[in-house]
ZAKOLSE-608430 format. One record per residue: x, y, z of N, C-alpha, C in turn. Coordinates in steps of 0.02 Angstrom, whole numbers, padded with zeros to 5 digits, always signed. Atoms other than C-alpha are relative to their C-alpha. Layout:
BEGIN
XYZXYZXYZ ...
***
This chain:
BEGIN
+00042-00060+00000+00000+00000+00000+00044+00062+00000 -00040-00061+00004+00069+00170-00049-00016+00046+00058 +00011-00049-00053+00087+00314+00073-00066+00038-00012 +00062-00037+00016-00055+00404-00019-00061-00043+00018 +00056+00044-00017-00170+00253+00000-00009-00007+00075 +00004+00005-00074-00126+00237+00185-00033+00063+00028 +00030-00062-00023-00171+00420+00209-00075+00002-00015 +00071+00002+00017-00337+00395+00117-00038-00045+00048 +00033+00045-00047-00378+00249+00233-00008+00034+00068 +00005-00034-00064-00336+00351+00388-00053+00055-00001 +00050-00053+00006-00443+00495+00324-00070-00029+00002 +00066+00031+00001-00589+00379+00290-00019-00025+00069 +00015+00025-00067-00574+00301+00462-00018+00058+00047 +00012-00057-00045-00568+00471+00548-00067+00033-00013 +00065-00030+00016-00729+00523+00459-00058-00042+00022 +00053+00044-00025-00826+00377+00533-00008+00011+00075 +00014-00015-00070-00910+00415+00699-00047-00051+00030 +00043+00046-00037-00981+00291+00823-00036+00039+00054 +00041-00039-00047-01124+00369+00921-00058-00043+00026 +00058+00033-00030-01245+00288+01043-00057+00051-00001 +00053-00049+00010-01413+00368+01005-00069-00034-00005 +00070+00023+00005-01602+00350+01013-00043+00061-00015 +00049-00051+00014-01744+00453+00941-00063-00016+00039 +00062+00008-00037-01894+00477+01056-00055+00034-00041 +00053-00026+00044-02047+00498+00944-00068-00015+00031 +00068+00011-00024-02232+00512+00981-00047-00016-00058 +00051+00012+00052-02386+00453+00887-00034+00065-00019 +00027-00066+00014-02442+00634+00896+00019+00048+00056 -00013-00048-00053-02424+00793+00996-00043-00019+00061 +00036+00018-00060-02473+00758+01176+00006-00072+00019 -00008+00072-00017-02423+00574+01172+00044-00010+00061 -00044+00006-00058-02292+00607+01305+00074-00004-00016 -00071+00007+00019-02128+00612+01209+00045+00047+00039 -00042-00047-00038-02065+00767+01301+00011-00026+00070 -00006+00028-00068-02100+00686+01470+00049-00059-00001 -00044+00057+00005-02014+00525+01416+00072+00023-00014 -00066-00026+00016-01868+00621+01341+00035+00028+00062 -00030-00032-00059-01839+00724+01498+00014-00052+00054 -00012+00053-00049-01858+00570+01609+00061-00041-00016 -00059+00039+00021-01730+00473+01508+00064+00041+00009 -00059-00043-00006-01609+00619+01502+00021+00007+00073 -00016-00010-00070-01620+00650+01688+00023-00065+00033 -00019+00065-00029-01611+00465+01734+00071-00020-00022 -00067+00017+00024-01459+00436+01624+00053+00046+00030 -00048-00048-00029-01374+00595+01686+00013-00015+00073 -00008+00014-00071-01406+00550+01867+00042-00063+00012 -00040+00062-00007-01322+00381+01836+00073+00011-00017 -00070-00016+00014-01162+00471+01786+00018+00003-00073 -00014-00003+00072-01179+00466+01596-00001+00072-00024 +00003-00066+00034-01142+00617+01487-00051-00006-00056 +00056+00005+00046-01303+00643+01392-00001+00062-00044 +00006-00056+00046-01316+00750+01236-00072+00001-00027 +00068-00007+00023-01489+00815+01195-00004+00032-00068 +00015-00030+00065-01559+00858+01024-00076+00008-00006 +00070-00010+00015-01726+00924+00963-00011+00003-00074 +00017-00003+00071-01800+00889+00793-00041+00064-00013 +00037-00059+00017-01861+01048+00710+00030+00064+00029 -00029-00066-00016-01837+01234+00748-00010+00023+00072 +00022-00022-00066-01905+01241+00926+00059+00019+00046 -00051-00023-00047-01803+01338+01057-00015-00022+00072 +00019+00011-00069-01901+01293+01214+00020-00070+00025 -00019+00067-00021-01877+01104+01221+00076-00008+00011 -00072+00004-00014-01687+01120+01202+00019+00032+00067 -00013-00029-00065-01693+01232+01355-00014-00050+00056 +00014+00054-00047-01776+01090+01450+00058-00050+00002 -00054+00050+00004-01643+00969+01387+00063+00023+00036 -00061-00027-00030-01501+01082+01440-00005+00000+00076 +00009+00000-00072-01574+01099+01614+00003-00070+00029 +00002+00069-00025-01599+00911+01631+00068-00035-00004 -00063+00036+00012-01427+00859+01566+00062+00039+00020 -00059-00041-00013-01312+01005+01603+00042+00011-00061 -00037-00008+00063-01256+01002+01421-00044+00036-00050 +00042-00036+00048-01318+01126+01289-00028-00046-00054 +00034+00040+00050-01445+01044+01175+00005+00035-00068 -00005-00027+00068-01446+01067+00986-00063-00019-00040 +00055+00015+00045-01578+01073+00850+00025-00038-00061 -00012+00034+00063-01582+00954+00702-00060+00014-00044 +00056-00021+00042-01688+01028+00564+00014-00016-00073 -00013+00024+00068-01701+00944+00395-00035+00042-00053 +00029-00046+00049-01801+01084+00314+00043+00063-00006 -00041-00060+00002-01696+01234+00363+00071-00015-00023 -00068+00017+00019-01532+01141+00334+00001-00063-00042 -00006+00057+00046-01469+01009+00214+00008-00066+00039 -00012+00064-00032-01460+00822+00252+00071-00007+00026 -00070+00003-00023-01270+00835+00262+00011+00041+00063 -00009-00043-00059-01282+00978+00387-00034-00031+00061 +00032+00035-00055-01404+00878+00494+00047-00052+00029 -00046+00052-00024-01282+00732+00504+00061+00030+00032 -00060-00031-00027-01133+00845+00531-00013+00033+00068 +00018-00031-00064-01221+00942+00669-00005-00053+00054 +00008+00053-00050-01266+00781+00757+00069-00029+00019 -00065+00031-00014-01091+00706+00742+00044+00047+00041 -00041-00048-00036-01004+00865+00801-00023+00008+00072 +00025-00015-00067-01117+00896+00950+00001-00060+00046 +00004+00061-00041-01124+00715+01009+00069-00029+00017 -00068+00026-00015-00935+00692+01016+00012+00002+00075 -00015+00005-00071-00886+00633+01189-00059-00018+00043 +00059+00018-00039-01064+00593+01243-00004-00076+00007 +00012+00072-00010-01107+00422+01316-00062-00022-00037 +00061+00015+00036-01279+00429+01239-00032+00065-00022 +00037-00058+00025-01378+00552+01133-00074-00018-00002 +00073+00008+00001-01566+00572+01155-00029+00055-00044 +00027-00046+00049-01655+00653+01008-00076+00002+00008 +00073-00005-00008-01829+00718+01045-00032+00020-00066 +00036-00014+00061-01951+00718+00901-00043+00062+00005 +00045-00057+00002-02076+00850+00849-00068-00025-00024 +00068+00021+00018-02265+00825+00839-00003-00076-00002 +00000+00072+00010-02305+00650+00779+00059-00021-00042 -00059+00026+00034-02170+00539+00705+00005+00021-00073 -00001-00014+00072-02220+00575+00525-00024+00070-00017 +00025-00067+00013-02279+00755+00545+00058+00048-00013 -00053-00047+00017-02174+00890+00462-00025+00056-00043 +00017-00056+00043-02175+01022+00328-00056-00017-00050 +00043+00021+00055-02276+00920+00203-00040-00061+00021 +00039+00058-00020-02422+00802+00242+00007-00059-00047 -00006+00053+00049-02379+00700+00087+00069-00030-00002 -00068+00027-00001-02196+00666+00130+00028+00004+00070 -00034-00002-00065-02073+00647+00273+00039+00064+00012 -00041-00061-00004-01997+00820+00242-00010+00037+00066 +00003-00038-00062-01955+00907+00404-00027-00038+00060 +00030+00040-00053-02020+00764+00511+00053-00033+00044 -00043+00041-00043-01947+00664+00654+00025-00061-00038 -00019+00058+00040-01947+00515+00535+00059+00015-00045 -00055-00018+00045-01834+00607+00414+00065+00008+00039 -00060-00008-00041-01712+00655+00553+00026-00069+00021 -00021+00067-00022-01710+00474+00615+00035-00037-00057 -00031+00034+00057-01669+00411+00440+00066+00033-00020 -00063-00034+00017-01537+00545+00407+00056-00016+00049 -00051+00017-00050-01448+00501+00569+00003-00075+00013 +00002+00073-00006-01486+00314+00550-00008-00021+00073 +00010+00011-00072-01553+00312+00727-00059-00046+00014 +00058+00039-00022-01663+00183+00813-00052+00045+00031 +00056-00042-00024-01834+00251+00859-00035-00035+00058 +00040+00022-00056-01921+00232+01026-00067+00036-00006 +00066-00029+00012-02107+00260+00996-00040+00004+00065 +00041-00011-00060-02211+00336+01137-00073-00001-00021 +00071+00009+00017-02394+00283+01132-00043+00013+00061 +00049-00012-00053-02534+00353+01239-00053-00055-00004 +00044+00059+00003-02635+00196+01283-00061+00007+00045 +00061-00009-00039-02776+00273+01383-00059-00033-00036 +00062+00030+00025-02936+00172+01359+00010-00046-00059 -00009+00049+00054-02861+00042+01243+00042-00059+00025 -00039+00061-00015-02785-00132+01246+00033-00024-00064 -00029+00027+00062-02754-00231+01085+00005+00053-00054 -00003-00054+00050-02788-00073+00984+00068+00034+00000 -00067-00030-00002-02618-00010+01042+00046-00034-00050 -00041+00036+00048-02539-00146+00934-00014+00024-00071 +00018-00023+00067-02634-00084+00782+00032+00068-00015 -00031-00066+00009-02567+00092+00809+00075-00008-00015 -00072+00011+00010-02386+00033+00823+00013-00032-00068 -00009+00035+00064-02406-00082+00673-00008+00049-00058 +00009-00049+00053-02470+00061+00566+00061+00046-00006 -00059-00042+00002-02321+00169+00614+00059-00038-00029 -00054+00041+00028-02203+00026+00570-00005-00005-00076 +00010+00015+00071-02278-00002+00398-00001+00062-00045 +00004-00059+00042-02294+00178+00339+00067+00016-00033 -00066-00014+00028-02106+00197+00313+00046-00059+00015 -00041+00060-00012-02012+00032+00292+00073+00015+00015 -00071-00016-00011-01842+00121+00295+00014+00021+00072 -00008-00023-00068-01872+00180+00472+00006-00059+00047 -00009+00054-00048-01813+00073+00618-00032+00017+00067 +00032-00006-00065-01940+00078+00758+00019-00062+00040 -00031+00058-00035-01849-00032+00883-00028-00012+00070 +00028+00010-00066-01947-00010+01044-00058+00048+00013 +00059-00039-00017-02102+00062+01126+00000+00015+00075 +00019-00015-00069-02143+00152+01288-00073+00021-00001 +00070-00017-00002-02326+00161+01333-00012+00049+00058 +00011-00055-00048-02388+00315+01424-00073+00000+00023 +00066-00008-00031-02537+00349+01538-00037-00067+00007 +00031+00063-00017-02568+00168+01585-00041+00008+00065 +00040-00005-00060-02705+00144+01714+00027-00040+00058 -00025+00044-00053-02614+00007+01810+00054-00045-00028 -00049+00050+00021-02478-00126+01805-00034-00052-00045 +00036+00049+00041-02610-00246+01738-00015+00026-00069 +00013-00031+00065-02657-00126+01599+00064-00002-00043 -00064+00003+00036-02473-00114+01552+00014-00070-00027 -00012+00069+00023-02459-00304+01543-00040-00018-00061 +00043+00016+00057-02604-00315+01422+00026+00031-00064 -00022-00033+00062-02542-00185+01298+00070-00023-00020 -00067+00025+00015-02363-00250+01311-00004-00065-00039 +00007+00064+00035-02416-00426+01260-00026+00010-00070 +00030-00011+00065-02522-00362+01117+00050+00030-00049 -00047-00032+00044-02388-00249+01045+00057-00047-00019 -00056+00044+00014-02247-00375+01061-00020-00058-00045 +00022+00056+00043-02350-00515+00982-00011+00022-00072 +00020-00021+00068-02412-00415+00832+00054+00040-00036 -00047-00046+00032-02266-00296+00802+00072-00024+00002 -00067+00030-00001-02112-00399+00847+00054+00044+00028 -00050-00043-00032-02026-00261+00946-00017+00004+00074 +00013+00000-00072-02006-00244+01135-00034+00064+00025 +00026-00057-00038-02110-00132+01246+00045+00006+00061 -00055-00006-00048-01972-00065+01358-00021+00033+00066 +00019-00031-00062-02073+00027+01488-00067+00034-00004 +00065-00033-00004-02225+00122+01544+00001+00056+00052 +00011-00053-00048-02280+00278+01635-00075+00000+00017 +00070-00003-00021-02439+00284+01736-00027+00070-00009 +00031-00066+00003-02563+00425+01729+00021+00040+00061 -00027-00040-00055-02490+00565+01833-00006+00073-00018 +00011-00071+00016-02554+00744+01830+00061+00042+00016 -00060-00037-00017-02390+00799+01909+00052+00001-00054 -00048+00002+00055-02301+00757+01747-00019+00045-00058 +00021-00043+00055-02396+00880+01639+00051+00056-00010 -00046-00055+00017-02273+00996+01551-00041+00064-00001 +00039-00062+00000-02329+01176+01581-00015+00024-00071 +00019-00029+00065-02422+01258+01438+00053+00051-00020 -00052-00046+00021-02297+01354+01334-00024+00072+00005 +00014-00071-00004-02295+01537+01374+00066+00037-00001 -00060-00039+00015-02172+01677+01354+00047+00006+00059 -00046-00003-00057-02101+01666+01530+00029-00067+00017 -00018+00068-00017-02066+01481+01521+00076-00011+00005 -00072+00012-00001-01881+01483+01478+00033+00033+00061 -00029-00027-00062-01836+01606+01617-00018-00042+00061 +00020+00043-00056-01934+01491+01736+00045-00062+00003 -00045+00058+00002-01828+01343+01678+00068+00020+00027 -00066-00022-00021-01669+01443+01704+00003+00014+00075 +00001-00011-00072-01724+01485+01881-00006-00065+00039 +00004+00065-00033-01740+01299+01918-00069-00020+00022 +00068+00013-00023-01928+01302+01941-00029-00066-00025 +00025+00064+00027-01954+01145+01835+00041-00060+00022 -00041+00056-00022-01823+01040+01922-00041-00056+00033 +00041+00054-00028-01956+00945+02024-00034-00042-00054 +00031+00038+00054-02041+00897+01861+00050-00047-00032 -00051+00044+00028-01878+00830+01789+00014-00059+00046 -00013+00054-00048-01847+00730+01947-00056-00051+00001 +00057+00045+00000-02023+00658+01946-00001-00043-00063 -00002+00038+00062-02008+00606+01764+00054-00054+00003 -00055+00049-00006-01841+00521+01801-00019-00057+00047 +00021+00052-00047-01914+00429+01950-00046-00051-00033 +00047+00045+00033-02056+00357+01846+00033-00040-00056 -00036+00037+00052-01940+00312+01703+00041-00056+00032 -00040+00051-00034-01823+00220+01822-00044-00057+00026 +00044+00050-00030-01970+00130+01903-00031-00046-00052 +00038+00039+00047-02053+00071+01743+00034-00016-00066 -00034+00009+00064-01923+00065+01604+00064-00040+00007 -00061+00040+00001-01786-00059+01562+00055+00042-00032 -00051-00046+00026-01646+00068+01545+00059-00037-00029 -00056+00039+00028-01515-00066+01515-00015-00023-00071 +00020+00022+00067-01611-00134+01366-00002+00059-00048 +00002-00060+00042-01636+00042+01301+00070+00021-00021 -00068-00016+00018-01450+00074+01308+00028-00048-00052 -00022+00048+00051-01420-00085+01209-00025+00021-00069 +00028-00024+00064-01536-00019+01073+00038+00061-00024 -00036-00061+00020-01448+00150+01074+00071-00017-00023 -00069+00019+00018-01276+00067+01067+00002-00038-00066 +00002+00039+00062-01333-00038+00918-00002+00043-00062 +00004-00045+00057-01346+00116+00807+00065-00005-00041 -00060+00008+00042-01227+00098+00658+00042+00064-00002 -00044-00059+00005-01078+00215+00633-00024+00048-00055 +00018-00052+00048-01104+00378+00539+00062+00028-00032 -00056-00030+00036-00993+00461+00410-00012+00075-00008 +00004-00071+00012-00957+00646+00401-00008+00013-00075 +00006-00017+00071-01003+00731+00236+00069+00007-00033 -00062-00007+00037-00870+00732+00102+00025+00072+00003 -00018-00070-00006-00873+00922+00107-00039+00030+00060 +00036-00025-00058-00922+00968+00285-00004+00076+00000 +00010-00073-00004-00990+01142+00319+00046+00030+00053 -00042-00024-00055-00892+01159+00481+00067-00036-00002 -00065+00033+00008-00714+01118+00433+00054+00053-00008 -00054-00051+00004-00546+01210+00449+00017+00020-00071 -00021-00018+00067-00510+01201+00264-00053+00040-00038 +00051-00042+00031-00673+01293+00227+00007+00073+00020 -00009-00069-00022-00610+01449+00315+00030+00042-00055 -00030-00045+00049-00574+01597+00206+00066+00025+00026 -00066-00023-00021-00401+01673+00208-00006+00055+00052 +00008-00054-00048-00469+01822+00304-00009-00026+00071 +00015+00025-00067-00526+01713+00448+00061-00026+00035 -00060+00027-00030-00350+01649+00477+00047+00056+00024 -00041-00056-00023-00288+01821+00524+00008-00003+00076 -00009-00003-00072-00225+01862+00697-00066+00020+00034 +00062-00014-00037-00360+01874+00831-00015+00075+00002 +00010-00071-00003-00333+02061+00838-00032+00028-00063 +00029-00023+00062-00389+02075+00657-00070-00028-00012 +00066+00029+00007-00549+01979+00685-00051+00050+00025 +00051-00047-00024-00701+02093+00694-00040-00029+00057 +00038+00022-00059-00797+02084+00857-00074+00013-00011 +00072-00007+00002-00983+02051+00850-00026-00008+00071 +00029+00002-00067-01070+02093+01013-00066-00038-00003 +00060+00042-00001-01205+01965+01055-00035+00008+00067 +00038-00006-00062-01340+02005+01183-00023-00070+00022 +00019+00067-00022-01364+01848+01288-00014+00000+00075 +00022+00007-00070-01463+01831+01449-00072-00027-00002 +00068+00028-00003-01640+01783+01504-00047+00033-00050 +00042-00035+00048-01714+01912+01385+00018-00015-00072 -00026+00013+00068-01607+01868+01233+00037-00067+00002 -00034+00064-00006-01569+01683+01224-00016-00051-00055 +00016+00046+00054-01635+01608+01062+00052+00007-00056 -00053+00000+00051-01479+01574+00959+00014-00073-00019 -00024+00065+00021-01441+01422+00854+00075-00001+00008 -00073+00003-00007-01265+01369+00904+00037+00000-00066 -00032+00003+00066-01227+01336+00721+00006+00070-00030 -00007-00069+00023-01261+01520+00682+00062+00033+00030 -00059-00028-00033-01131+01571+00809+00064-00033-00026 -00058+00036+00026-01011+01437+00746+00019+00026-00069 -00015-00024+00067-01028+01499+00567+00029+00070+00000 -00029-00067-00005-00993+01678+00619+00073-00004+00021 -00070+00009-00021-00835+01621+00709+00041-00027-00058 -00037+00031+00056-00784+01513+00561+00012+00050-00056 -00007-00050+00053-00811+01661+00445+00047+00056+00021 -00053-00047-00020-00685+01761+00547-00018+00046+00057 +00019-00046-00053-00781+01847+00687+00020-00025+00068 -00007+00014-00071-00744+01855+00871-00065+00022+00033 +00064-00016-00031-00903+01850+00976+00012+00024+00072 -00005-00027-00067-00919+01955+01133-00070+00004+00029 +00067+00004-00029-01070+01914+01242-00008+00052+00056 +00014-00049-00053-01152+02043+01355-00073-00007+00021 +00067+00007-00028-01308+02053+01463-00032+00068+00011 +00037-00063-00012-01425+02203+01443-00037-00001+00067 +00037+00003-00063-01524+02140+01594+00045+00014+00060 -00048-00014-00054-01367+02153+01701+00025+00072-00002 -00020-00070+00004-01352+02335+01651+00058+00011-00046 -00059-00008+00044-01213+02302+01526-00018+00035-00065 +00008-00035+00063-01189+02406+01371+00034-00039-00056 -00033+00033+00056-01132+02356+01198+00075+00009+00007 -00073-00006-00008-00945+02316+01210+00030+00052-00047 -00027-00056+00039-00842+02464+01150+00037-00023-00062 -00040+00023+00058-00735+02357+01033-00043-00030-00055 +00044+00033+00049-00888+02294+00937+00001+00035-00067 +00008-00024+00069-00893+02311+00749-00066-00026-00030 +00064+00027+00021-01063+02225+00739-00041-00016+00062 +00044+00013-00057-01214+02190+00848-00052-00052-00021 +00048+00054+00013-01324+02034+00857-00048-00002+00059 +00052+00001-00051-01488+02046+00953-00047-00058-00017 +00039+00060+00015-01567+01873+00956-00069+00002+00031 +00067+00006-00027-01739+01815+01004+00000-00016+00074 +00007+00015-00071-01805+01784+01177-00063+00028+00028 +00059-00023-00035-01923+01865+01299+00008+00072+00025 -00009-00069-00024-01894+02054+01304-00063+00026+00035 +00062-00024-00031-02078+02079+01350-00005-00019+00074 +00000+00019-00070-02048+01986+01514+00046+00045+00042 -00049-00042-00035-01909+02108+01558+00001+00071-00030 +00002-00064+00036-01967+02264+01466+00020+00059+00044 -00018-00056-00045-01950+02377+01618+00075+00004+00011 -00073+00001-00011-01770+02322+01649+00037+00022-00062 -00033-00020+00062-01725+02344+01466-00008+00076-00010 +00011-00073+00007-01804+02518+01462+00043+00039+00049 -00040-00035-00050-01707+02562+01619+00074+00003-00018 -00070+00001+00022-01541+02518+01535+00007+00050-00058 +00000-00051+00052-01537+02682+01441+00066+00001-00039 -00063+00002+00035-01353+02660+01400-00001-00052-00056 +00008+00052+00051-01392+02499+01305-00041+00025-00059 +00042-00026+00054-01531+02582+01207+00035+00056-00039 -00038-00053+00034-01420+02731+01170+00053-00031-00045 -00051+00034+00041-01284+02613+01107-00031-00027-00064 +00034+00024+00060-01410+02536+00988-00012+00057-00049 +00012-00058+00043-01459+02707+00922+00064+00025-00033 -00064-00022+00028-01277+02756+00899+00026-00049-00052 -00023+00051+00048-01237+02592+00812-00037+00007-00066 +00040-00005+00061-01379+02613+00688+00015+00065-00036 -00014-00065+00032-01345+02798+00656+00070+00001-00030 -00067+00004+00027-01162+02756+00629+00009-00053-00053 +00001+00051+00052-01208+02618+00506+00041-00062+00018 -00030+00064-00022-01132+02478+00611-00046-00057-00023 +00042+00058+00017-01192+02307+00549-00038-00024+00062 +00044+00020-00055-01340+02265+00663-00051-00049-00027 +00050+00050+00019-01445+02107+00648-00042-00017+00061 +00046+00014-00056-01598+02081+00757-00056-00044-00025 +00055+00044+00019-01728+01943+00753-00047-00011+00058 +00054+00013-00047-01892+01922+00844+00007+00044+00063 -00006-00040-00061-01857+01979+01024+00044+00060-00010 -00044-00055+00014-01712+02085+00965-00033+00053-00044 +00038-00044+00044-01822+02159+00829-00048+00043+00041 +00048-00036-00042-01951+02208+00961+00033+00058+00038 -00036-00050-00039-01820+02305+01060+00019+00060-00043 -00018-00055+00045-01781+02412+00907-00058+00046-00013 +00059-00041+00012-01959+02479+00900+00000+00061+00047 +00005-00060-00043-02014+02643+00980-00025-00019+00069 +00028+00020-00065-02119+02563+01117-00018-00074-00001 +00023+00069-00009-02164+02392+01185-00056+00002+00053 +00057+00004-00047-02336+02370+01265-00006-00072+00023 +00001+00068-00025-02334+02219+01379-00072-00025+00011 +00066+00030-00007-02481+02104+01423-00043+00037+00050 +00038-00037-00050-02532+02212+01570-00024+00068-00026 +00017-00065+00029-02548+02363+01455+00050+00054+00013 -00052-00049-00013-02394+02451+01520+00042+00013-00063 -00038-00019+00059-02298+02546+01386+00072+00016+00021 -00071-00009-00017-02107+02540+01389+00036+00028-00061 -00039-00029+00054-01989+02647+01286+00057-00047-00019 -00054+00042+00026-01870+02548+01176+00049+00044-00038 -00053-00037+00033-01728+02600+01060-00025+00052-00050 +00030-00049+00045-01840+02686+00933+00036+00010-00066 -00034-00008+00064-01733+02653+00780-00043-00026-00058 +00047+00022+00051-01879+02574+00687-00065+00036+00011 +00063-00037-00008-02038+02675+00654-00059-00048+00009 +00052+00049-00013-02153+02548+00736-00009-00006+00076 +00014+00012-00071-02230+02497+00902-00022-00074+00007 +00014+00070-00012-02245+02323+00977-00054-00007+00053 +00052+00013-00049-02397+02257+01066-00005-00076+00012 +00009+00070-00017-02410+02092+01159-00074-00017-00002 +00069+00025-00001-02567+01987+01140-00001-00071+00028 +00005+00067-00028-02630+01828+01222-00001-00054-00054 +00004+00048+00055-02660+01743+01055+00066+00000-00038 -00062+00006+00038-02509+01677+00962-00008+00034-00068 +00005-00039+00062-02472+01790+00814+00028-00038-00060 -00031+00035+00057-02363+01674+00708+00036-00062+00024 -00037+00062-00013-02292+01499+00705+00010-00037-00066 -00012+00041+00059-02208+01403+00565+00064+00018-00036 -00059-00011+00042-02068+01388+00440-00010+00059-00047 +00002-00056+00047-02025+01535+00329+00058-00005-00049 -00051-00014+00049-01931+01557+00167+00001+00076-00008 -00005-00073+00000-01869+01736+00177+00041+00023-00060 -00034-00026+00059-01826+01820+00012+00011+00075+00008 -00018-00071-00010-01735+01987+00021-00035+00043-00052 +00034-00046+00045-01838+02128-00053+00048+00053-00026 -00052-00048+00021-01681+02236-00067+00067-00025+00028 -00065+00019-00028-01495+02219-00036+00001+00018+00074 -00001-00012-00072-01464+02205+00151+00062-00032+00030 -00059+00024-00036-01339+02149+00282+00020-00071-00020 -00015+00071+00012-01353+01962+00244-00011-00022-00071 +00022+00024+00066-01431+01949+00072+00001+00055-00052 +00012-00045+00056-01436+02028-00097-00073-00009-00022 +00069+00002+00020-01606+02067-00170-00014-00064-00040 +00019+00062+00035-01691+01905-00226+00029-00063+00031 -00027+00059-00033-01584+01789-00120-00046-00022+00056 +00046+00029-00049-01675+01673+00000+00037-00037+00054 -00027+00036-00057-01634+01608+00173-00060-00031+00037 +00055+00035-00034-01736+01489+00281+00001+00012+00075 +00006-00010-00071-01800+01510+00457-00070-00017+00024 +00067+00013-00026-01957+01508+00563-00022+00059+00044 +00029-00052-00044-02073+01621+00664-00036-00033+00058 +00039+00021-00059-02144+01599+00838-00003+00060+00047 +00006-00058-00044-02210+01750+00931-00073+00016+00015 +00066-00021-00022-02358+01822+01024-00009+00075-00008 +00006-00073+00008-02323+02004+00985-00016+00018-00072 +00012-00026+00068-02376+02108+00836+00038+00066-00006 -00037-00061+00014-02273+02247+00757-00046+00046-00040 +00044-00049+00033-02378+02399+00713+00045+00051-00035 -00046-00042+00039-02285+02488+00573-00029+00070-00012 +00018-00068+00021-02288+02674+00542+00017+00005-00074 -00012+00002+00072-02309+02671+00355-00012+00068-00033 +00008-00067+00029-02322+02858+00333+00055+00015-00051 -00054-00006+00050-02154+02849+00245-00010-00054-00052 +00015+00048+00053-02184+02766+00078+00057+00001-00052 +00022+00066-00022-02125+02643+00026+00036-00020+00065 -00030+00023-00063-02093+02560+00195+00056-00049-00017 -00057+00041+00019-01921+02475+00191-00002-00071+00029 +00005+00068-00025-01976+02296+00222+00063-00040-00018 -00060+00040+00011-01835+02169+00236-00012-00059-00046 +00012+00063+00035-01911+02009+00170-00071-00004-00027 +00065+00029+00015-02053+01933+00078+00004-00071+00025 -00004+00067-00029-02085+01778+00182-00055-00044-00027 +00048+00049+00026-02171+01622+00120-00010-00054+00054 +00018+00051-00048-02261+01508+00242-00064-00034-00019 +00061+00036+00015-02416+01401+00254-00057+00048-00017 +00054-00047+00013-02524+01557+00250+00015+00048-00057 -00014-00040+00059-02447+01626+00092+00058+00048+00009 -00054-00048+00001-02336+01776+00063-00017+00062+00042 +00010-00064-00034-02312+01930+00171+00066+00037+00004 -00060-00041-00007-02190+02074+00186+00011+00012+00074 -00014-00012-00071-02103+02092+00353+00072+00021+00010 -00067-00021-00017-01951+02162+00440+00015+00071-00022 -00020-00069+00012-01852+02321+00415+00073+00002-00020 -00069-00010+00024-01695+02373+00321+00016+00074-00003 -00025-00068+00008-01596+02532+00337+00076-00003+00004 -00073+00005+00001-01413+02535+00284+00022-00069+00022 -00025+00064-00026-01325+02399+00383-00043-00029+00056 +00047+00028-00048-01475+02370+00496-00048-00048-00036 +00048+00049+00025-01576+02212+00463-00036-00029+00060 +00039+00024-00057-01717+02165+00581-00066-00029-00024 +00062+00032+00020-01866+02049+00568-00021-00051+00053 +00024+00052-00046-01973+01923+00662+00032-00068-00015 -00024+00066+00020-01901+01776+00564+00066-00017+00033 -00063+00029-00026-01770+01673+00657+00033-00036-00057 -00032+00031+00059-01649+01631+00517+00052-00051+00023 -00053+00049-00012-01532+01482+00508+00053+00011-00053 -00053-00018+00048-01368+01534+00429+00023-00060-00040 -00022+00059+00038-01330+01355+00377-00043-00012-00061 +00041+00006+00061-01472+01369+00251+00028+00043-00057 -00032-00043+00050-01369+01502+00160+00065+00026+00030 -00062-00017-00036-01190+01502+00230+00034+00064-00024 -00031-00061+00026-01136+01644+00117-00020+00061+00040 +00023-00057-00039-01239+01759+00228+00046+00014+00060 -00045-00009-00056-01122+01730+00375+00064+00034-00021 -00062-00030+00026-00969+01772+00271-00012+00074-00016 +00016-00069+00019-01053+01929+00205-00007+00044+00062 +00009-00036-00062-01102+01984+00380+00068+00018+00032 -00065-00012-00031-00926+01964+00448+00043+00048-00041 -00038-00045+00042-00849+02051+00299-00022+00073+00009 +00025-00067-00012-00961+02201+00328+00021+00027+00068 -00025-00020-00066-00912+02204+00511+00073+00019-00003 -00072-00014+00007-00729+02199+00462+00009+00068-00035 -00005-00064+00036-00754+02343+00340-00020+00058+00046 +00020-00052-00047-00844+02444+00474+00055+00015+00050 -00053-00008-00049-00704+02414+00599+00060+00036-00029 -00059-00032+00031-00573+02472+00476-00014+00073-00020 
***
């Protein structure tokens, strides 16, 4: 064997990753997959294992649960916003060093972007990561019918490996025995455990103060209760065997996150790397780690600061990133940090590259009216006012096409993301035409949203830079030009 062939073999071997993993999927929303996921994560973590959590889809709240239960930052795996290669690469990178990875599904196993395909579904993520699936079935008021449900899920997608079942909301040990026998006889896979009906296990209804509540430790008793019931009724050893049986994965031939993909500019000395200030605290905490990784890879240095702690935008910043979160829960504190709001106004007036999404977008408005009706002054760099409402204003994937050249995109270019918010932005359209940022496409059709002015780009849409990596490079280059 030549030296070149030996090197090729070593390269091929190094690109193969062995990862213990399991996907926790439900027959539908409300089946109990979040409860089972958190119980497994907490039980495994308490036993001394390093657990890596993942969430299928764009959701930010469940990963916050995972992080609290495991002590390790959770990651999203999204097969609509990012490519199949990026899904696999994200999983392999984030799970390195973990003893087991637990991937929580979204909605029902086969529910996603398209009712006629697996696009964006838990099933698609399971197949892309070649992961065994643990199906959670709510068996209230049924016996043999539970087997019919599992059998249908097995047959809809033959390429999917449903390797075990956990039944939820059993009435008794005897009820569990009945459904276990039926499923195992008809479906040929093991029922690994059960959870009894327990009102104390209900995950709180999602609301805008939920993540801060998690960070304060208020849901720790729920995590502990879920782990207790999982330990009592689930064969964790058998589940680990299933997770360990997952086949090895290969990194993409051209990975997105790789040293040789760095531009020459990014290899400059640290002092030449532009600094992007990133607001991060209980009010601003919705950031995809891959977005931050791509900014670093494109040559930026990130400097985190907390507006809630009274901090201002770092003086060395050549760019500003205001992510999503819950500014309405802390509107009074944000309004009181007048230095922070002044820094935003100075950054925008000085044409510093500023990107804000959802919660960050709200802070750029003139005022924010919270749920109690109190009005709080914000930065006022966008001619609009924000009002909170009890009814959810938007939820779903978005294809965002730039209506004009902006910080991340040239006119006509498209990036993918999603929306989830309870607030509405009331625009002052007295200036015509209003400088909307995007035309977004979702299930409800097309709409214009966001705001562009010079190097300011702000909108409700949470974008995923991995859906259009060139945007990260462009952002960093503009920050470098501003700094110079």
